[in-house]
C-alpha positions as CSV (number, residue, x, y, z in Angstrom):
1,M,10.0,-10.7,-8.1
2,G,13.8,-10.4,-8.7
3,A,16.5,-9.3,-6.4
4,G,16.2,-5.7,-7.7
5,A,12.4,-5.6,-6.9
6,R,13.0,-7.0,-3.4
7,A,15.6,-4.3,-2.8
8,A,13.2,-1.7,-4.0
9,I,10.4,-2.9,-1.7
10,R,12.9,-3.1,1.2
11,A,14.0,0.5,0.5
12,L,10.3,1.7,0.6
13,T,9.5,-0.2,3.8
14,I,12.1,-1.4,6.3
15,D,15.0,0.8,5.2
16,A,12.8,3.9,5.1
17,A,11.5,3.2,8.6
18,E,15.0,2.7,10.0
19,I,16.3,5.9,8.4
20,L,13.4,7.9,9.9
21,G,14.0,6.3,13.3
22,V,10.7,4.5,13.5
23,G,11.9,1.0,12.6
24,S,10.8,-0.4,15.9
25,R,7.2,0.6,15.2
26,L,6.9,0.5,11.3
27,G,8.4,-1.0,8.2
28,S,7.7,-4.7,8.4
29,I,4.9,-7.1,9.5
30,E,5.8,-8.2,13.0
31,P,4.0,-8.5,16.3
32,G,4.0,-5.1,18.1
33,K,4.3,-3.0,15.0
34,A,1.6,-0.9,13.4
35,A,-0.4,-2.9,10.9
36,N,-0.2,-0.6,7.9
37,L,0.0,-2.4,4.5
38,I,-1.4,-2.6,1.0
39,V,-2.5,-5.7,-0.8
40,T,-2.1,-5.6,-4.6
41,R,-3.1,-7.7,-7.5
42,G,0.2,-7.9,-9.4
43,D,3.5,-6.3,-8.7
44,P,3.2,-3.3,-6.3
45,L,6.0,-1.5,-8.1
46,D,4.3,-1.8,-11.5
47,V,1.9,1.0,-12.4
48,R,-0.5,-1.6,-13.8
49,G,-0.8,-3.3,-10.4
50,E,-4.1,-2.9,-8.8
51,V,-4.4,-2.0,-5.1
52,T,-7.2,-4.2,-3.7
53,H,-7.0,-3.4,0.1
54,V,-5.4,-0.8,2.3
55,V,-4.9,-1.6,6.0
56,I,-4.1,1.3,8.4
57,N,-3.6,0.6,12.1
58,G,-5.1,-2.9,11.6
59,R,-8.3,-1.6,10.0
60,D,-9.3,-2.2,6.4
61,V,-9.8,1.2,4.8
62,G,-12.2,1.6,1.9
63,L,-10.8,2.5,-1.5
64,E,-13.8,4.7,-2.3
65,S,-13.3,8.3,-3.1
66,K,-15.4,11.3,-4.2
67,H,-13.6,11.2,-7.6
68,L,-14.4,7.5,-8.1
69,A,-18.0,8.0,-7.0
70,L,-18.5,10.8,-9.5
71,Y,-16.8,8.9,-12.2
72,E,-19.1,5.9,-11.7
73,R,-22.2,8.2,-11.4
74,Y,-21.6,10.0,-14.7
75,L,-20.0,7.1,-16.6
76,G,-23.2,6.2,-18.4
77,R,-24.1,9.7,-19.2
78,Q,-23.7,10.8,-22.8
């Protein structure tokens, strides 16, 4: 990840939280801050990157959705 990508990630996390006035609670992974984050396989700024986990308030949130369930249900149907 180059300097441009690092700046973009910072703009989406730390800088955004500071602009909104919530930098003391959000924006980075530190003790005392809300544990909201995503885990990706690949570059999180690349549309081809795959989100593997979402954590909100320290809890792993499932990635299942009604749309995905219906897609998988009818995938084999012809």
